[in-house]
C-alpha positions in Angstrom: 0.0 -0.3 0.0 1.1 3.7 -0.4 1.4 4.4 3.1 3.2 1.3 3.8 5.7 2.2 0.8 5.6 6.1 2.4 6.4 4.6 6.0 9.4 2.4 4.7 10.9 5.5 3.1 10.4 7.6 6.2 12.0 4.9 8.2 15.0 5.4 6.1 14.6 9.6 7.1 13.5 9.9 2.7 11.1 12.7 2.0 9.5 12.4 -1.2 8.1 15.7 -1.3 6.4 15.3 -4.8 3.6 12.1 -4.5 0.8 12.4 -6.9 -1.1 9.8 -8.7 1.7 10.5 -12.0 4.5 8.9 -9.6 2.6 6.1 -8.2 3.0 2.6 -10.6 2.0 -0.6 -10.5 3.9 -3.8 -11.0 2.8 -6.8 -13.4 1.6 -8.4 -10.1 -0.3 -5.0 -8.9 2.0 -3.8 -6.6 2.4 -0.2 -5.7 6.2 1.1 -6.4 6.7 5.0 -5.8 8.8 6.5 -8.9 10.3 9.9 -9.7 12.6 10.6 -6.2 13.9 13.9 -8.2 12.6 16.4 -5.3 13.1 13.3 -2.5 15.5 14.5 0.3 17.9 12.0 3.0 17.2 13.6 6.0 16.4 13.6 10.0 16.1 17.6 10.3 13.6 19.9 8.7 13.8 21.1 5.2 12.9 24.4 4.2 12.8 24.0 -0.3 9.5 24.4 -1.6 9.2 21.8 -4.2 6.9 19.7 -5.6 3.9 20.1 -7.6 1.6 23.0 -6.2 -1.5 20.8 -6.0 -0.5 18.8 -3.8 1.6 20.7 -1.4 1.4 20.7 1.9 0.5 24.3 3.6 3.9 24.4 5.3 5.7 24.2 2.3 3.1 26.7 0.5 4.0 29.2 3.5 7.4 28.6 2.8 8.1 27.0 6.6 10.1 24.1 8.0 8.8 21.1 6.8 9.3 17.3 7.4 8.0 13.5 6.5 4.8 15.0 7.5 4.2 16.5 4.1 3.8 13.1 2.6 1.6 12.6 5.0 -0.6 15.6 4.0 -0.4 14.4 -0.2 -2.2 10.8 1.3 -5.8 13.4 1.9 -5.0 15.1 -1.5 -4.6 11.8 -3.3 -8.0 10.3 -1.1 -10.3 13.5 -2.3 -8.8 13.4 -5.7 -9.5 9.3 -5.9 -12.9 10.5 -4.6 -14.1 13.4 -6.5 -11.7 13.4 -9.6 -9.8 16.7 -8.8 -7.2 18.0 -6.2 -9.3 19.8 -4.0 -7.4 23.3 -4.3 -7.2 22.7 -8.1 -8.0 26.2 -10.1 -8.1 27.5 -13.4 -4.6 29.0 -12.7 -1.3 28.2 -10.4 -1.8 31.8 -9.3 -5.6 31.2 -8.0 -4.4 27.6 -6.9 -2.2 28.8 -4.7 -4.5 31.6 -3.5 -7.0 28.6 -2.5 -4.3 27.2 0.2 
């Protein structure tokens, strides 16, 4: 499951920071794989870089606050919403409008 995969990453002190549907893959046996670790970081301390995809960013990243692995956990809620309603909860016509919705 995604929660197990993220728990494994977090046990290894890896923060993915760009969890979104496009980065979730299934192998030939239906097992979930997390892809695209381009924004990930291995760190035991909080980070400050705002990175990832706007529709899935945690509030602390949008507000340029320090963040840790909890930003990946926030994304689980965003994904649940999107899987139920078909769109991310803060999606808008433009990136500026999406940013304002946060």
